PyMOL commands that place a pseudoatom at each C-alpha (Angstrom):
pseudoatom trace, name=CA, resn=MET, resi=1, chain=A, elem=C, hetatm=0, pos=[-0.031, 0.006, -0.122]
pseudoatom trace, name=CA, resn=ASN, resi=2, chain=A, elem=C, hetatm=0, pos=[1.493, 3.458, -0.996]
pseudoatom trace, name=CA, resn=ASN, resi=3, chain=A, elem=C, hetatm=0, pos=[1.889, 6.196, 1.688]
pseudoatom trace, name=CA, resn=PRO, resi=4, chain=A, elem=C, hetatm=0, pos=[-0.921, 8.625, 0.489]
pseudoatom trace, name=CA, resn=GLN, resi=5, chain=A, elem=C, hetatm=0, pos=[-3.265, 5.620, 0.701]
pseudoatom trace, name=CA, resn=LEU, resi=6, chain=A, elem=C, hetatm=0, pos=[-2.384, 4.375, 3.944]
pseudoatom trace, name=CA, resn=ARG, resi=7, chain=A, elem=C, hetatm=0, pos=[-2.319, 8.151, 5.732]
pseudoatom trace, name=CA, resn=GLN, resi=8, chain=A, elem=C, hetatm=0, pos=[-5.975, 8.336, 4.466]
pseudoatom trace, name=CA, resn=ASN, resi=9, chain=A, elem=C, hetatm=0, pos=[-7.178, 4.828, 5.570]
pseudoatom trace, name=CA, resn=ILE, resi=10, chain=A, elem=C, hetatm=0, pos=[-5.634, 5.886, 8.994]
pseudoatom trace, name=CA, resn=ILE, resi=11, chain=A, elem=C, hetatm=0, pos=[-7.017, 9.360, 9.208]
pseudoatom trace, name=CA, resn=GLU, resi=12, chain=A, elem=C, hetatm=0, pos=[-10.213, 7.871, 8.649]
pseudoatom trace, name=CA, resn=GLU, resi=13, chain=A, elem=C, hetatm=0, pos=[-10.113, 5.376, 11.343]
pseudoatom trace, name=CA, resn=LEU, resi=14, chain=A, elem=C, hetatm=0, pos=[-9.162, 8.013, 13.920]
pseudoatom trace, name=CA, resn=ASP, resi=15, chain=A, elem=C, hetatm=0, pos=[-12.373, 9.821, 12.809]
pseudoatom trace, name=CA, resn=PHE, resi=16, chain=A, elem=C, hetatm=0, pos=[-14.376, 6.913, 12.937]
pseudoatom trace, name=CA, resn=GLU, resi=17, chain=A, elem=C, hetatm=0, pos=[-13.115, 6.436, 16.403]
pseudoatom trace, name=CA, resn=PRO, resi=18, chain=A, elem=C, hetatm=0, pos=[-15.706, 8.418, 18.708]
pseudoatom trace, name=CA, resn=SER, resi=19, chain=A, elem=C, hetatm=0, pos=[-13.636, 8.410, 21.972]
pseudoatom trace, name=CA, resn=ILE, resi=20, chain=A, elem=C, hetatm=0, pos=[-11.116, 10.772, 19.996]
pseudoatom trace, name=CA, resn=ASP, resi=21, chain=A, elem=C, hetatm=0, pos=[-11.146, 14.631, 19.081]
pseudoatom trace, name=CA, resn=THR, resi=22, chain=A, elem=C, hetatm=0, pos=[-8.915, 14.408, 15.597]
pseudoatom trace, name=CA, resn=SER, resi=23, chain=A, elem=C, hetatm=0, pos=[-8.674, 18.228, 15.431]
pseudoatom trace, name=CA, resn=GLY, resi=24, chain=A, elem=C, hetatm=0, pos=[-5.494, 18.591, 16.763]
pseudoatom trace, name=CA, resn=ILE, resi=25, chain=A, elem=C, hetatm=0, pos=[-3.818, 15.326, 15.360]
pseudoatom trace, name=CA, resn=ALA, resi=26, chain=A, elem=C, hetatm=0, pos=[-1.504, 14.952, 12.684]
pseudoatom trace, name=CA, resn=VAL, resi=27, chain=A, elem=C, hetatm=0, pos=[-0.616, 11.917, 10.743]
pseudoatom trace, name=CA, resn=ALA, resi=28, chain=A, elem=C, hetatm=0, pos=[2.432, 11.239, 8.633]
pseudoatom trace, name=CA, resn=VAL, resi=29, chain=A, elem=C, hetatm=0, pos=[3.378, 8.342, 6.711]
pseudoatom trace, name=CA, resn=ASP, resi=30, chain=A, elem=C, hetatm=0, pos=[6.851, 6.567, 5.293]
pseudoatom trace, name=CA, resn=ASP, resi=31, chain=A, elem=C, hetatm=0, pos=[6.724, 2.982, 4.003]
pseudoatom trace, name=CA, resn=GLY, resi=32, chain=A, elem=C, hetatm=0, pos=[4.388, 1.583, 7.054]
pseudoatom trace, name=CA, resn=ILE, resi=33, chain=A, elem=C, hetatm=0, pos=[5.749, 3.722, 9.789]
pseudoatom trace, name=CA, resn=VAL, resi=34, chain=A, elem=C, hetatm=0, pos=[3.488, 6.315, 11.148]
pseudoatom trace, name=CA, resn=THR, resi=35, chain=A, elem=C, hetatm=0, pos=[4.204, 9.295, 12.684]
pseudoatom trace, name=CA, resn=LEU, resi=36, chain=A, elem=C, hetatm=0, pos=[1.303, 10.761, 15.098]
pseudoatom trace, name=CA, resn=SER, resi=37, chain=A, elem=C, hetatm=0, pos=[1.853, 14.288, 16.574]
pseudoatom trace, name=CA, resn=GLY, resi=38, chain=A, elem=C, hetatm=0, pos=[-0.276, 17.163, 17.772]
pseudoatom trace, name=CA, resn=HIS, resi=39, chain=A, elem=C, hetatm=0, pos=[-2.289, 16.968, 20.974]
pseudoatom trace, name=CA, resn=VAL, resi=40, chain=A, elem=C, hetatm=0, pos=[-5.327, 16.082, 22.416]
pseudoatom trace, name=CA, resn=GLY, resi=41, chain=A, elem=C, hetatm=0, pos=[-7.081, 17.102, 25.407]
pseudoatom trace, name=CA, resn=THR, resi=42, chain=A, elem=C, hetatm=0, pos=[-6.651, 13.376, 27.484]
pseudoatom trace, name=CA, resn=TYR, resi=43, chain=A, elem=C, hetatm=0, pos=[-4.380, 10.681, 27.949]
pseudoatom trace, name=CA, resn=ALA, resi=44, chain=A, elem=C, hetatm=0, pos=[-6.902, 8.361, 27.468]
pseudoatom trace, name=CA, resn=GLU, resi=45, chain=A, elem=C, hetatm=0, pos=[-7.349, 10.228, 23.477]
pseudoatom trace, name=CA, resn=LYS, resi=46, chain=A, elem=C, hetatm=0, pos=[-3.642, 9.622, 23.112]
pseudoatom trace, name=CA, resn=VAL, resi=47, chain=A, elem=C, hetatm=0, pos=[-3.909, 5.924, 23.940]
pseudoatom trace, name=CA, resn=ASN, resi=48, chain=A, elem=C, hetatm=0, pos=[-7.229, 5.536, 21.778]
pseudoatom trace, name=CA, resn=ALA, resi=49, chain=A, elem=C, hetatm=0, pos=[-5.387, 7.353, 18.938]
pseudoatom trace, name=CA, resn=GLU, resi=50, chain=A, elem=C, hetatm=0, pos=[-2.642, 4.825, 18.954]
pseudoatom trace, name=CA, resn=ARG, resi=51, chain=A, elem=C, hetatm=0, pos=[-4.505, 1.723, 19.364]
pseudoatom trace, name=CA, resn=ALA, resi=52, chain=A, elem=C, hetatm=0, pos=[-7.041, 3.213, 16.508]
pseudoatom trace, name=CA, resn=THR, resi=53, chain=A, elem=C, hetatm=0, pos=[-3.738, 3.502, 14.348]
pseudoatom trace, name=CA, resn=TRP, resi=54, chain=A, elem=C, hetatm=0, pos=[-2.570, 0.021, 14.904]
pseudoatom trace, name=CA, resn=ARG, resi=55, chain=A, elem=C, hetatm=0, pos=[-6.209, -1.564, 13.757]
pseudoatom trace, name=CA, resn=VAL, resi=56, chain=A, elem=C, hetatm=0, pos=[-5.110, -0.121, 10.151]
pseudoatom trace, name=CA, resn=LYS, resi=57, chain=A, elem=C, hetatm=0, pos=[-3.588, -2.814, 7.679]
pseudoatom trace, name=CA, resn=GLY, resi=58, chain=A, elem=C, hetatm=0, pos=[-0.321, -2.057, 6.352]
pseudoatom trace, name=CA, resn=VAL, resi=59, chain=A, elem=C, hetatm=0, pos=[0.845, 0.023, 9.626]
pseudoatom trace, name=CA, resn=LYS, resi=60, chain=A, elem=C, hetatm=0, pos=[4.428, -1.367, 10.800]
pseudoatom trace, name=CA, resn=ALA, resi=61, chain=A, elem=C, hetatm=0, pos=[5.394, 0.613, 13.516]
pseudoatom trace, name=CA, resn=ILE, resi=62, chain=A, elem=C, hetatm=0, pos=[4.337, 3.767, 15.431]
pseudoatom trace, name=CA, resn=ALA, resi=63, chain=A, elem=C, hetatm=0, pos=[6.060, 6.979, 16.712]
pseudoatom trace, name=CA, resn=GLN, resi=64, chain=A, elem=C, hetatm=0, pos=[3.523, 8.373, 19.193]
pseudoatom trace, name=CA, resn=GLU, resi=65, chain=A, elem=C, hetatm=0, pos=[4.365, 12.435, 19.423]
pseudoatom trace, name=CA, resn=ILE, resi=66, chain=A, elem=C, hetatm=0, pos=[1.019, 13.641, 20.590]
pseudoatom trace, name=CA, resn=LYS, resi=67, chain=A, elem=C, hetatm=0, pos=[1.089, 15.583, 23.523]
pseudoatom trace, name=CA, resn=VAL, resi=68, chain=A, elem=C, hetatm=0, pos=[-1.787, 16.274, 26.210]
pseudoatom trace, name=CA, resn=ARG, resi=69, chain=A, elem=C, hetatm=0, pos=[-2.878, 19.663, 26.188]
pseudoatom trace, name=CA, resn=LEU, resi=70, chain=A, elem=C, hetatm=0, pos=[-5.225, 20.101, 28.929]
pseudoatom trace, name=CA, resn=PRO, resi=71, chain=A, elem=C, hetatm=0, pos=[-7.243, 23.251, 29.206]
pseudoatom trace, name=CA, resn=PHE, resi=72, chain=A, elem=C, hetatm=0, pos=[-6.511, 25.839, 31.582]
pseudoatom trace, name=CA, resn=GLU, resi=73, chain=A, elem=C, hetatm=0, pos=[-9.633, 24.905, 33.529]
pseudoatom trace, name=CA, resn=LYS, resi=74, chain=A, elem=C, hetatm=0, pos=[-9.198, 21.401, 33.447]
pseudoatom trace, name=CA, resn=LYS, resi=75, chain=A, elem=C, hetatm=0, pos=[-6.045, 21.483, 35.126]
pseudoatom trace, name=CA, resn=VAL, resi=76, chain=A, elem=C, hetatm=0, pos=[-6.099, 19.389, 38.258]
pseudoatom trace, name=CA, resn=ASN, resi=77, chain=A, elem=C, hetatm=0, pos=[-3.087, 19.382, 41.118]
pseudoatom trace, name=CA, resn=ASP, resi=78, chain=A, elem=C, hetatm=0, pos=[-1.057, 16.758, 41.587]
pseudoatom trace, name=CA, resn=ASP, resi=79, chain=A, elem=C, hetatm=0, pos=[-2.906, 15.932, 44.969]
pseudoatom trace, name=CA, resn=GLU, resi=80, chain=A, elem=C, hetatm=0, pos=[-6.059, 15.538, 43.862]
pseudoatom trace, name=CA, resn=VAL, resi=81, chain=A, elem=C, hetatm=0, pos=[-5.282, 13.576, 40.773]
pseudoatom trace, name=CA, resn=ALA, resi=82, chain=A, elem=C, hetatm=0, pos=[-3.373, 10.931, 43.467]
pseudoatom trace, name=CA, resn=ARG, resi=83, chain=A, elem=C, hetatm=0, pos=[-6.322, 10.787, 45.248]
pseudoatom trace, name=CA, resn=ARG, resi=84, chain=A, elem=C, hetatm=0, pos=[-8.658, 10.040, 42.476]
pseudoatom trace, name=CA, resn=ALA, resi=85, chain=A, elem=C, hetatm=0, pos=[-6.435, 7.522, 41.451]
pseudoatom trace, name=CA, resn=VAL, resi=86, chain=A, elem=C, hetatm=0, pos=[-6.156, 6.053, 44.772]
pseudoatom trace, name=CA, resn=ASP, resi=87, chain=A, elem=C, hetatm=0, pos=[-10.024, 6.264, 45.242]
pseudoatom trace, name=CA, resn=ILE, resi=88, chain=A, elem=C, hetatm=0, pos=[-10.540, 4.215, 41.557]
pseudoatom trace, name=CA, resn=LEU, resi=89, chain=A, elem=C, hetatm=0, pos=[-8.066, 1.661, 42.109]
pseudoatom trace, name=CA, resn=ALA, resi=90, chain=A, elem=C, hetatm=0, pos=[-9.706, 0.498, 45.611]
pseudoatom trace, name=CA, resn=TRP, resi=91, chain=A, elem=C, hetatm=0, pos=[-13.028, 0.535, 43.856]
pseudoatom trace, name=CA, resn=ASN, resi=92, chain=A, elem=C, hetatm=0, pos=[-11.488, -1.895, 40.912]
pseudoatom trace, name=CA, resn=THR, resi=93, chain=A, elem=C, hetatm=0, pos=[-12.129, -5.179, 41.846]
pseudoatom trace, name=CA, resn=TRP, resi=94, chain=A, elem=C, hetatm=0, pos=[-9.626, -6.537, 39.580]
pseudoatom trace, name=CA, resn=VAL, resi=95, chain=A, elem=C, hetatm=0, pos=[-6.927, -5.206, 41.361]
pseudoatom trace, name=CA, resn=PRO, resi=96, chain=A, elem=C, hetatm=0, pos=[-5.953, -6.572, 44.650]
pseudoatom trace, name=CA, resn=ARG, resi=97, chain=A, elem=C, hetatm=0, pos=[-6.653, -3.764, 47.615]
pseudoatom trace, name=CA, resn=ASP, resi=98, chain=A, elem=C, hetatm=0, pos=[-3.363, -2.043, 48.509]
pseudoatom trace, name=CA, resn=ALA, resi=99, chain=A, elem=C, hetatm=0, pos=[-1.134, -3.747, 45.925]
pseudoatom trace, name=CA, resn=VAL, resi=100, chain=A, elem=C, hetatm=0, pos=[-0.671, -0.834, 43.741]
pseudoatom trace, name=CA, resn=LYS, resi=101, chain=A, elem=C, hetatm=0, pos=[1.184, 2.592, 45.007]
pseudoatom trace, name=CA, resn=VAL, resi=102, chain=A, elem=C, hetatm=0, pos=[0.542, 5.639, 43.260]
pseudoatom trace, name=CA, resn=ARG, resi=103, chain=A, elem=C, hetatm=0, pos=[3.060, 8.798, 42.696]
pseudoatom trace, name=CA, resn=VAL, resi=104, chain=A, elem=C, hetatm=0, pos=[1.846, 11.728, 40.549]
pseudoatom trace, name=CA, resn=SER, resi=105, chain=A, elem=C, hetatm=0, pos=[4.490, 14.716, 39.699]
pseudoatom trace, name=CA, resn=ASN, resi=106, chain=A, elem=C, hetatm=0, pos=[3.556, 17.434, 37.161]
pseudoatom trace, name=CA, resn=GLY, resi=107, chain=A, elem=C, hetatm=0, pos=[0.267, 15.553, 35.992]
pseudoatom trace, name=CA, resn=TRP, resi=108, chain=A, elem=C, hetatm=0, pos=[2.715, 12.372, 35.344]
pseudoatom trace, name=CA, resn=LEU, resi=109, chain=A, elem=C, hetatm=0, pos=[1.195, 9.053, 37.233]
pseudoatom trace, name=CA, resn=THR, resi=110, chain=A, elem=C, hetatm=0, pos=[3.561, 6.168, 38.443]
pseudoatom trace, name=CA, resn=LEU, resi=111, chain=A, elem=C, hetatm=0, pos=[2.522, 3.235, 39.587]
pseudoatom trace, name=CA, resn=THR, resi=112, chain=A, elem=C, hetatm=0, pos=[4.381, 0.946, 41.325]
pseudoatom trace, name=CA, resn=GLY, resi=113, chain=A, elem=C, hetatm=0, pos=[3.924, -2.344, 43.662]
pseudoatom trace, name=CA, resn=SER, resi=114, chain=A, elem=C, hetatm=0, pos=[3.623, -6.021, 43.087]
pseudoatom trace, name=CA, resn=VAL, resi=115, chain=A, elem=C, hetatm=0, pos=[0.446, -8.161, 41.857]
pseudoatom trace, name=CA, resn=LYS, resi=116, chain=A, elem=C, hetatm=0, pos=[0.426, -11.821, 40.621]
pseudoatom trace, name=CA, resn=TRP, resi=117, chain=A, elem=C, hetatm=0, pos=[-1.212, -11.560, 37.095]
pseudoatom trace, name=CA, resn=ASP, resi=118, chain=A, elem=C, hetatm=0, pos=[-0.443, -9.271, 33.886]
pseudoatom trace, name=CA, resn=TYR, resi=119, chain=A, elem=C, hetatm=0, pos=[-4.060, -8.599, 33.497]
pseudoatom trace, name=CA, resn=GLN, resi=120, chain=A, elem=C, hetatm=0, pos=[-4.292, -6.970, 36.871]
pseudoatom trace, name=CA, resn=ARG, resi=121, chain=A, elem=C, hetatm=0, pos=[-1.410, -4.675, 36.315]
pseudoatom trace, name=CA, resn=ARG, resi=122, chain=A, elem=C, hetatm=0, pos=[-2.910, -3.528, 33.035]
pseudoatom trace, name=CA, resn=GLU, resi=123, chain=A, elem=C, hetatm=0, pos=[-6.327, -3.218, 34.608]
pseudoatom trace, name=CA, resn=ALA, resi=124, chain=A, elem=C, hetatm=0, pos=[-4.655, -0.679, 37.072]
pseudoatom trace, name=CA, resn=GLU, resi=125, chain=A, elem=C, hetatm=0, pos=[-3.328, 1.388, 34.500]
pseudoatom trace, name=CA, resn=LYS, resi=126, chain=A, elem=C, hetatm=0, pos=[-6.279, 1.254, 32.207]
pseudoatom trace, name=CA, resn=ALA, resi=127, chain=A, elem=C, hetatm=0, pos=[-8.119, 2.619, 35.406]
pseudoatom trace, name=CA, resn=VAL, resi=128, chain=A, elem=C, hetatm=0, pos=[-6.144, 5.481, 35.978]
pseudoatom trace, name=CA, resn=ARG, resi=129, chain=A, elem=C, hetatm=0, pos=[-5.039, 6.807, 32.408]
pseudoatom trace, name=CA, resn=LYS, resi=130, chain=A, elem=C, hetatm=0, pos=[-8.605, 7.749, 31.900]
pseudoatom trace, name=CA, resn=LEU, resi=131, chain=A, elem=C, hetatm=0, pos=[-8.576, 10.581, 34.565]
pseudoatom trace, name=CA, resn=SER, resi=132, chain=A, elem=C, hetatm=0, pos=[-9.060, 14.167, 34.673]
pseudoatom trace, name=CA, resn=GLY, resi=133, chain=A, elem=C, hetatm=0, pos=[-5.336, 15.818, 34.833]
pseudoatom trace, name=CA, resn=VAL, resi=134, chain=A, elem=C, hetatm=0, pos=[-3.131, 12.891, 33.990]
pseudoatom trace, name=CA, resn=LEU, resi=135, chain=A, elem=C, hetatm=0, pos=[-0.680, 13.655, 31.333]
pseudoatom trace, name=CA, resn=GLY, resi=136, chain=A, elem=C, hetatm=0, pos=[0.668, 10.456, 30.828]
pseudoatom trace, name=CA, resn=VAL, resi=137, chain=A, elem=C, hetatm=0, pos=[1.212, 7.039, 32.922]
pseudoatom trace, name=CA, resn=THR, resi=138, chain=A, elem=C, hetatm=0, pos=[4.388, 4.881, 33.754]
pseudoatom trace, name=CA, resn=ASN, resi=139, chain=A, elem=C, hetatm=0, pos=[3.615, 1.334, 34.852]
pseudoatom trace, name=CA, resn=GLU, resi=140, chain=A, elem=C, hetatm=0, pos=[6.028, -0.169, 36.922]
pseudoatom trace, name=CA, resn=ILE, resi=141, chain=A, elem=C, hetatm=0, pos=[3.878, -3.016, 38.725]
pseudoatom trace, name=CA, resn=ALA, resi=142, chain=A, elem=C, hetatm=0, pos=[5.892, -5.803, 39.140]
pseudoatom trace, name=CA, resn=LEU, resi=143, chain=A, elem=C, hetatm=0, pos=[4.666, -9.691, 38.887]
pseudoatom trace, name=CA, resn=ALA, resi=144, chain=A, elem=C, hetatm=0, pos=[5.086, -11.797, 41.734]
pseudoatom trace, name=CA, resn=PRO, resi=145, chain=A, elem=C, hetatm=0, pos=[7.581, -14.648, 40.211]
pseudoatom trace, name=CA, resn=ALA, resi=146, chain=A, elem=C, hetatm=0, pos=[6.021, -18.288, 40.991]
pseudoatom trace, name=CA, resn=ILE, resi=147, chain=A, elem=C, hetatm=0, pos=[7.184, -20.862, 38.665]
pseudoatom trace, name=CA, resn=GLN, resi=148, chain=A, elem=C, hetatm=0, pos=[10.165, -22.368, 36.874]
pseudoatom trace, name=CA, resn=ALA, resi=149, chain=A, elem=C, hetatm=0, pos=[11.166, -21.196, 33.700]
pseudoatom trace, name=CA, resn=THR, resi=150, chain=A, elem=C, hetatm=0, pos=[10.643, -24.526, 31.565]
pseudoatom trace, name=CA, resn=ASP, resi=151, chain=A, elem=C, hetatm=0, pos=[7.107, -24.591, 33.421]
pseudoatom trace, name=CA, resn=ILE, resi=152, chain=A, elem=C, hetatm=0, pos=[6.427, -21.112, 32.250]
pseudoatom trace, name=CA, resn=ARG, resi=153, chain=A, elem=C, hetatm=0, pos=[7.783, -21.969, 28.297]
pseudoatom trace, name=CA, resn=GLN, resi=154, chain=A, elem=C, hetatm=0, pos=[5.599, -25.166, 28.681]
pseudoatom trace, name=CA, resn=ARG, resi=155, chain=A, elem=C, hetatm=0, pos=[2.246, -23.260, 29.597]
pseudoatom trace, name=CA, resn=ILE, resi=156, chain=A, elem=C, hetatm=0, pos=[3.307, -20.245, 27.048]
pseudoatom trace, name=CA, resn=ASN, resi=157, chain=A, elem=C, hetatm=0, pos=[3.421, -23.044, 23.917]
pseudoatom trace, name=CA, resn=ASP, resi=158, chain=A, elem=C, hetatm=0, pos=[0.343, -24.484, 25.121]
pseudoatom trace, name=CA, resn=ALA, resi=159, chain=A, elem=C, hetatm=0, pos=[-1.787, -21.213, 25.094]
pseudoatom trace, name=CA, resn=LEU, resi=160, chain=A, elem=C, hetatm=0, pos=[-0.377, -20.274, 21.696]
pseudoatom trace, name=CA, resn=LYS, resi=161, chain=A, elem=C, hetatm=0, pos=[-1.657, -23.494, 20.398]
pseudoatom trace, name=CA, resn=ARG, resi=162, chain=A, elem=C, hetatm=0, pos=[-5.118, -22.841, 21.979]
pseudoatom trace, name=CA, resn=HIS, resi=163, chain=A, elem=C, hetatm=0, pos=[-5.709, -19.724, 20.161]
pseudoatom trace, name=CA, resn=ALA, resi=164, chain=A, elem=C, hetatm=0, pos=[-7.129, -20.068, 16.730]
pseudoatom trace, name=CA, resn=GLU, resi=165, chain=A, elem=C, hetatm=0, pos=[-5.711, -16.295, 15.736]
pseudoatom trace, name=CA, resn=VAL, resi=166, chain=A, elem=C, hetatm=0, pos=[-2.109, -17.800, 15.988]
pseudoatom trace, name=CA, resn=GLU, resi=167, chain=A, elem=C, hetatm=0, pos=[-0.350, -20.198, 14.055]
pseudoatom trace, name=CA, resn=ALA, resi=168, chain=A, elem=C, hetatm=0, pos=[1.783, -21.797, 16.872]
pseudoatom trace, name=CA, resn=GLY, resi=169, chain=A, elem=C, hetatm=0, pos=[4.110, -23.003, 14.745]
pseudoatom trace, name=CA, resn=ARG, resi=170, chain=A, elem=C, hetatm=0, pos=[5.771, -19.942, 13.628]
pseudoatom trace, name=CA, resn=ILE, resi=171, chain=A, elem=C, hetatm=0, pos=[6.611, -18.353, 16.854]
pseudoatom trace, name=CA, resn=ARG, resi=172, chain=A, elem=C, hetatm=0, pos=[9.472, -19.054, 18.907]
pseudoatom trace, name=CA, resn=VAL, resi=173, chain=A, elem=C, hetatm=0, pos=[9.791, -18.907, 22.937]
pseudoatom trace, name=CA, resn=ASP, resi=174, chain=A, elem=C, hetatm=0, pos=[12.838, -18.756, 24.940]
pseudoatom trace, name=CA, resn=VAL, resi=175, chain=A, elem=C, hetatm=0, pos=[12.347, -18.400, 29.093]
pseudoatom trace, name=CA, resn=SER, resi=176, chain=A, elem=C, hetatm=0, pos=[15.003, -17.124, 31.011]
pseudoatom trace, name=CA, resn=ASP, resi=177, chain=A, elem=C, hetatm=0, pos=[15.045, -17.206, 35.056]
pseudoatom trace, name=CA, resn=GLY, resi=178, chain=A, elem=C, hetatm=0, pos=[12.978, -14.949, 36.585]
pseudoatom trace, name=CA, resn=GLY, resi=179, chain=A, elem=C, hetatm=0, pos=[10.607, -15.107, 34.263]
pseudoatom trace, name=CA, resn=HIS, resi=180, chain=A, elem=C, hetatm=0, pos=[11.606, -12.754, 31.173]
pseudoatom trace, name=CA, resn=VAL, resi=181, chain=A, elem=C, hetatm=0, pos=[10.403, -14.479, 27.740]
pseudoatom trace, name=CA, resn=HIS, resi=182, chain=A, elem=C, hetatm=0, pos=[11.703, -13.653, 24.420]
pseudoatom trace, name=CA, resn=ILE, resi=183, chain=A, elem=C, hetatm=0, pos=[9.467, -14.602, 21.331]
pseudoatom trace, name=CA, resn=GLU, resi=184, chain=A, elem=C, hetatm=0, pos=[10.042, -13.704, 17.874]
pseudoatom trace, name=CA, resn=GLY, resi=185, chain=A, elem=C, hetatm=0, pos=[8.587, -15.376, 14.651]
pseudoatom trace, name=CA, resn=ASP, resi=186, chain=A, elem=C, hetatm=0, pos=[6.177, -13.785, 12.153]
pseudoatom trace, name=CA, resn=VAL, resi=187, chain=A, elem=C, hetatm=0, pos=[2.792, -12.814, 11.683]
pseudoatom trace, name=CA, resn=ASP, resi=188, chain=A, elem=C, hetatm=0, pos=[0.351, -11.626, 9.580]
pseudoatom trace, name=CA, resn=ASN, resi=189, chain=A, elem=C, hetatm=0, pos=[-1.579, -8.682, 11.102]
pseudoatom trace, name=CA, resn=TRP, resi=190, chain=A, elem=C, hetatm=0, pos=[-1.588, -6.338, 14.148]
pseudoatom trace, name=CA, resn=ASP, resi=191, chain=A, elem=C, hetatm=0, pos=[-4.430, -8.633, 15.858]
pseudoatom trace, name=CA, resn=GLU, resi=192, chain=A, elem=C, hetatm=0, pos=[-2.287, -11.679, 15.828]
pseudoatom trace, name=CA, resn=ARG, resi=193, chain=A, elem=C, hetatm=0, pos=[0.664, -9.956, 16.871]
pseudoatom trace, name=CA, resn=GLN, resi=194, chain=A, elem=C, hetatm=0, pos=[-1.388, -8.814, 20.120]
pseudoatom trace, name=CA, resn=ALA, resi=195, chain=A, elem=C, hetatm=0, pos=[-2.758, -12.372, 20.300]
pseudoatom trace, name=CA, resn=VAL, resi=196, chain=A, elem=C, hetatm=0, pos=[0.638, -13.655, 20.721]
pseudoatom trace, name=CA, resn=GLU, resi=197, chain=A, elem=C, hetatm=0, pos=[1.458, -11.478, 23.409]
pseudoatom trace, name=CA, resn=ARG, resi=198, chain=A, elem=C, hetatm=0, pos=[-1.782, -12.260, 25.635]
pseudoatom trace, name=CA, resn=ALA, resi=199, chain=A, elem=C, hetatm=0, pos=[-1.088, -16.019, 25.489]
pseudoatom trace, name=CA, resn=VAL, resi=200, chain=A, elem=C, hetatm=0, pos=[1.947, -15.184, 26.388]
pseudoatom trace, name=CA, resn=TRP, resi=201, chain=A, elem=C, hetatm=0, pos=[1.193, -12.978, 29.431]
pseudoatom trace, name=CA, resn=SER, resi=202, chain=A, elem=C, hetatm=0, pos=[-1.632, -15.488, 30.422]
pseudoatom trace, name=CA, resn=ALA, resi=203, chain=A, elem=C, hetatm=0, pos=[0.991, -18.327, 31.777]
pseudoatom trace, name=CA, resn=PRO, resi=204, chain=A, elem=C, hetatm=0, pos=[1.520, -17.745, 35.483]
pseudoatom trace, name=CA, resn=GLY, resi=205, chain=A, elem=C, hetatm=0, pos=[5.490, -16.491, 36.404]
pseudoatom trace, name=CA, resn=VAL, resi=206, chain=A, elem=C, hetatm=0, pos=[5.686, -14.465, 33.348]
pseudoatom trace, name=CA, resn=GLN, resi=207, chain=A, elem=C, hetatm=0, pos=[7.855, -11.053, 34.268]
pseudoatom trace, name=CA, resn=PHE, resi=208, chain=A, elem=C, hetatm=0, pos=[8.816, -9.458, 31.627]
pseudoatom trace, name=CA, resn=VAL, resi=209, chain=A, elem=C, hetatm=0, pos=[8.187, -9.993, 27.144]
pseudoatom trace, name=CA, resn=GLU, resi=210, chain=A, elem=C, hetatm=0, pos=[10.660, -9.018, 24.866]
pseudoatom trace, name=CA, resn=ASP, resi=211, chain=A, elem=C, hetatm=0, pos=[8.463, -9.099, 21.750]
pseudoatom trace, name=CA, resn=ARG, resi=212, chain=A, elem=C, hetatm=0, pos=[10.363, -9.309, 18.323]
pseudoatom trace, name=CA, resn=VAL, resi=213, chain=A, elem=C, hetatm=0, pos=[7.658, -10.557, 16.224]
pseudoatom trace, name=CA, resn=ARG, resi=214, chain=A, elem=C, hetatm=0, pos=[7.507, -9.279, 13.149]
pseudoatom trace, name=CA, resn=ILE, resi=215, chain=A, elem=C, hetatm=0, pos=[4.317, -8.544, 10.841]
pseudoatom trace, name=CA, resn=LEU, resi=216, chain=A, elem=C, hetatm=0, pos=[4.557, -8.939, 7.272]
for i in range(1, 216): cmd.bond("trace and resi %d" % i, "trace and resi %d" % (i + 1))
show_as sticks, trace
zoom trace
């Protein structure tokens, strides 16, 4: 697909996404490498713009340069952002109570602590990024180690085989001590690449994933 057509497809997909105000977003494309720039009003819009872009066939990589620009009247003090984040995490039944700590500096929110499962870590980030006043989120929540490397690798391979979207034979998995997983291989599209990552993270004991899976 040529650059102008891919750029137009991305613009149309962004316009189609109701959660994004696209008036301040610019899109540039060079051989499947997409640069998103400009500004949006919330951090959630920034995240959703990147996700919408990944949905477009032909996108190989994204340079995310969108800035969150809060209207002056919507700016919130760090202590208020922190209080809201603590409250929303306490209300979230997917996140273990008192497992996640919150730090806020100039609108940038950092999550720390430890949980057992990756979905709990992702759910914590999902909960706080939609809060008013948040300019960005750094997720430093750790996963508690539980299983030996050989067992982790077997569980990942079994999970890949169960996924209808994934051709497991095209994916290679290596696991080192401490739950560090290296995956590589080829997939046909971004949805399949995400399915591979979800399968890997579904295995208990996974602490870190180095994803070198390529989109053909």
